[in-house]
Each structure stands twice: as structure tokens, then as C-alpha cells.
N, C-alpha and C positions, 0 to 999 in steps of 0.2 A: 517170307513173304514180301514183296516189295514194299517199298515206304508208301506208293499211293494207294494200293490195297488194304495196308494195314491202318493208315490213316482212315480210310473210309469205314472198314469194318468198326474200328474202335469209335469213332465219332458215332456211325451209326446206332451203336448196340448202347453207347453212353447214352446218347438222346432218348432211345425209345423207352431204356430203363427210366431217365426222367421224367418222360410224358405219361408213362404208366404208374408212375407213383401218384401221380394226381388223382383225386378222388372226382374221376370223371368217367359213368358207366358207358356214355355212347362212345369215347373214344376207345375205351377197353374192348369194347362189343366189336368195333370197326377194326381195333388190329386182330382179335381171334377170330373175326370172319374172313379177314385177308388170309390167317395161317390156314383156315380150314380150307380155303379154296384151292390151296395149293398141293393139298393132301392127294392120294392116290386116291381115284375113282373112276367113273366109267372111260377116263382121261387119264393116263399115266402121268406121271411128275414131269418128266422130260418134257411132255407136248404141253404141260399147263406150263411150265417155266418157259418153253418159247413161245407160247402165246401172250405171257406177261412182257416177256422182250420184245417184241413185235409191237404191241401195244405203246410200252413204255418209249419207243421210238417216235413212233405213232403221233405221240402227245408231247414229246421232246422232252423227256423229263431224265437228265443225266445220271440223277441219282437212282432213280428207278432203271435205269439201262444200267449201271453199273450193279447195282445189286442182283438184276435178273442175269448179267452175264455169270457172276458168280456161280449163282444157285443152277444155270445151266451146265456149267463145268462142272459141280459138284452131282447132277445128275444123270451126267457121264455124253451129254452133249460133246461131239466132236467138232474141231475148226471147221470142217466143209458143212455138217447141220449148222453151225454159227452164222456162218456166211449166207447160207440160204435164208434162213430167218432175217439178217441183214437186208438180204436182198428184198425182201416179202415188205420189211418196214420202209425201205426207201420205195417200192414202187407205189404203195400204198400213200404213203405222205409225201411223197415227192423231194424236190431237191433239198428244201427246207431241212430234210433229216442227217444230208451230208455231212455236217459239222459234228452232231451227234454220233453218227456212225465211226467218225474219224476217234472219238473219244471212248467208243466201245472199243473199238481194235486196240487201241492204246491198252485199255484196261484190260482185254484177253491176252494179251501178247503179255503185260506184267504176270498174269495168272499163271500163263504157260511157263512163262520163265523160273517163277515159283516154283512150279511142280518141278522142273527138268532139274534144278538146282538141288530141291531136296531127294528126287532119286537119284543123283550125282553123289549125295552125302551117304547114302546108304550103303 
């Protein structure tokens, strides 16, 4: 795992655990709702993650974008599909999305380099 993706994943995991350790039902229920939303249903996981990615791009949330890029890769989204989702986010969100798309592509490149390195090691 690249340093950037490892740092992001470790930080997210650590902070989510810290947040969920608090005795706050609203926060816990929201986290549970978020998890349930991305489960298989009428829409498959891949489609839901692509929707989450586009929404995150339009809302310009880099943490959310990185999370959904990683989830999309885990769900089997390929590079061409990812760039089509980036295109939708760009058209809906406008040029202000471009800096976030740059970071998304950089994160995606890191994930793909990690995967290529893992395959080469096998």
C-alpha cells in the first residue's frame, strides 16, 4: 500500500474507532446508516460507490473522494469506469471540481501501483 493510501486508511480507521467509542447514539446511527446504504440492494455495490464518488466530487470532499475511489476499486470498478464517473462529477460540479479530480486521480494511481506491486510480488 502506498504511503498516502496507508496513511489515509490508518487515520480514517483510527478516528472512526475513536468517534464510535463515544456514547452518542446519533453518531453511531448515522455511521450504521452510511454502512447500510452502500450494501447490495436494488442497486449493486459498484453502482452505489460510483454514485458516492460523484456526489463526493460535487461536494468537493477530498476525504470522501479518496474513500469512494478505494471502495470503487474494491467493488471492481475499472479505470475507464472511474473516469466516466469523474466526467459526470466534473459536468455536474463544474470547473471547481478539477483540483479534486487531480487528487482523485493521484490517489487512484497510487492504488493501482499498489495492486501492480502486489501482483508482481506473487
